[in-house]
C-alpha positions in Angstrom: 90.6 121.6 117.2 88.8 120.9 113.9 86.3 123.3 112.4 82.9 122.2 111.2 82.7 119.2 108.9 82.3 119.9 105.2 78.8 119.8 103.8 78.8 118.0 100.7 75.4 119.4 99.6 76.2 123.0 100.2 76.2 125.3 97.2 79.6 125.8 95.5 81.3 128.9 96.2 81.4 131.2 93.0 84.6 132.1 91.3 86.0 135.7 92.0 84.3 137.0 88.8 80.8 135.9 90.0 80.5 132.9 87.7 79.4 129.5 89.4 82.2 127.1 90.2 82.6 124.3 87.8 80.9 120.9 88.8 82.5 118.2 86.8 80.5 115.0 86.2 82.2 112.2 88.0 81.9 108.3 87.8 83.6 106.0 90.2 84.6 102.4 89.5 85.6 100.0 92.2 87.4 96.7 91.1 90.3 94.5 91.8 93.3 95.1 89.4 96.4 92.9 88.9 99.1 95.4 88.8 102.3 93.7 87.9 104.1 96.8 86.5 102.8 100.1 88.0 104.3 102.1 85.2 102.4 100.0 82.6 99.1 100.2 84.6 99.3 103.9 84.8 100.1 104.0 81.2 96.9 102.1 80.6 95.0 104.7 82.6 96.7 107.5 80.6 95.7 105.7 77.4 92.0 105.7 78.6 92.2 109.4 79.6 93.7 110.2 75.9 91.0 108.1 74.2 87.9 109.3 76.1 88.9 112.8 77.2 88.3 111.7 80.9 90.3 112.7 83.9 91.4 109.4 85.4 92.9 108.9 88.8 93.2 105.7 90.7 93.0 105.3 94.5 94.0 102.8 97.2 90.5 101.7 98.3 91.7 101.4 102.0 92.4 105.1 102.2 89.1 106.2 100.5 86.7 107.0 103.2 83.7 107.8 101.0 82.6 108.5 97.4 81.9 112.0 98.5 85.6 112.4 99.4 86.6 111.8 95.7 83.7 113.7 94.2 84.4 116.7 96.4 88.2 116.5 95.4 87.2 116.7 91.7 85.0 119.6 92.4 87.7 121.5 94.4 90.4 120.7 91.9 88.1 122.0 88.9 87.6 125.2 90.8 91.4 125.7 91.6 92.1 125.1 87.8 89.4 127.5 86.8 90.8 130.2 89.2 94.4 129.7 88.1 95.4 128.3 91.5 96.2 124.8 90.7 99.4 123.2 92.0 99.7 120.5 89.3 99.7 120.7 85.6 97.7 117.5 85.3 94.1 117.8 86.4 94.3 114.1 87.6 97.1 115.0 89.9 95.3 118.1 91.2 92.4 115.7 92.1 94.8 113.4 93.9 96.2 116.4 95.9 92.7 117.5 97.1 91.8 114.0 98.0 95.0 113.6 99.9 94.5 117.0 101.6 98.1 118.2 100.9 100.0 120.0 98.5 103.2 117.7 98.2 102.8 115.5 95.1 105.3 112.9 96.4 103.3 112.4 99.6 99.8 112.7 97.8 101.0 109.7 95.5 100.7 107.4 98.6 97.0 107.7 98.3 97.3 106.1 94.8 97.8 102.5 93.9 100.9 100.2 94.1 102.0 96.8 92.4 100.2 93.6 93.4 96.5 92.6 93.2 94.7 95.6 94.6 91.3 96.7 95.4 91.1 100.1 93.7 88.7 102.9 93.2 89.1 104.7 89.9 87.8 108.2 89.4 86.7 109.4 86.1 85.6 113.0 85.6 84.6 115.2 82.8 86.5 118.6 82.9 85.5 119.7 79.5 83.7 122.7 80.8 86.4 123.6 83.3 88.2 126.8 82.1 92.0 126.2 81.5 91.8 122.5 82.2 92.7 121.9 78.4 90.2 119.1 78.2 87.5 118.5 75.6 84.1 116.9 76.6 84.7 113.5 78.0 83.0 110.3 77.2 82.6 108.9 80.6 80.6 105.7 79.6 83.5 104.7 77.3 86.0 105.5 80.1 84.0 103.4 82.5 83.9 100.5 80.2 87.7 100.7 79.5 88.5 100.7 83.2 86.1 97.7 83.7 88.1 95.8 81.1 91.4 96.3 83.0 90.0 94.7 86.2 90.3 91.1 87.1 86.8 91.1 88.3 84.2 89.9 85.8 82.9 93.3 84.5 79.3 93.9 85.8 79.7 91.5 88.7 81.8 92.8 91.6 83.0 96.0 89.9 80.6 98.8 91.3 80.1 102.1 89.6 77.5 104.4 91.3 76.9 106.7 94.2 76.3 103.6 96.3 80.0 102.6 96.0 80.8 100.4 98.8 83.9 101.4 100.8 85.4 99.8 103.6 88.4 101.9 104.5 91.2 100.9 106.9 90.6 103.2 109.7 94.3 102.8 111.0 95.8 103.5 107.8 93.5 106.6 107.2 94.6 108.1 110.5 98.1 107.5 109.9 98.1 108.9 106.4 96.1 112.1 107.4 97.8 112.4 110.8 94.4 112.4 112.7 94.9 112.2 116.5 92.5 110.9 119.3 92.2 114.6 120.3 91.2 115.8 116.9 88.5 113.1 116.6 87.2 113.9 120.0 87.0 117.7 119.3 85.0 117.2 115.9 81.2 116.9 115.7 81.6 114.4 112.9 83.5 111.1 112.3 86.7 110.1 110.7 85.4 110.6 107.3 84.4 114.2 108.2 87.8 115.0 109.2 89.4 113.6 106.1 86.9 115.6 103.9 87.9 118.7 106.0 91.6 118.3 104.9 90.6 118.9 101.3 88.6 121.9 102.2 91.5 123.4 104.2 93.8 123.5 101.2 91.8 126.5 99.9 92.0 128.1 103.2 95.7 127.8 103.4 96.3 129.5 100.0 
């Protein structure tokens, strides 16, 4: 049986030393990307990260249940890094782990993108104020523009970048990826999106 759904508006838990948990600024860009060579595409994203200071991670739009899922993953990843509890060395990979709700990097990578013309959501975050993240303050506006320029959509038309990010996830793929059963759905007070978000919260409980 699942526990209560995660409340995205609840106050972040403080760090052990009493300091507020870090709240990185996050921007989300949705677009269609022609990924002929996955390594080359990921190298382009790494280049944007290097040039702008942003934490950059791309996700398969079919497996993203809401913008809140990704924003919460960034917040939890930042908190784990600040507490010295991160699994991954790269903050972008730590975000991916929390979004996927699992600690196995190879499995979490399935939440990322693959080759082909893909609808993708790219997360851009500023971890400059996160202790031990090793990042300077990010230029998120420049990072957003750079990601827009990679997309095959005309910039400013079908690419969305806001809290109102339109997502239409594939419920069957989401349930398979996260292992959500009919029984689990029936036992929760929320919906499939709530169950997915709970997966990320449970990573901290399992430590």
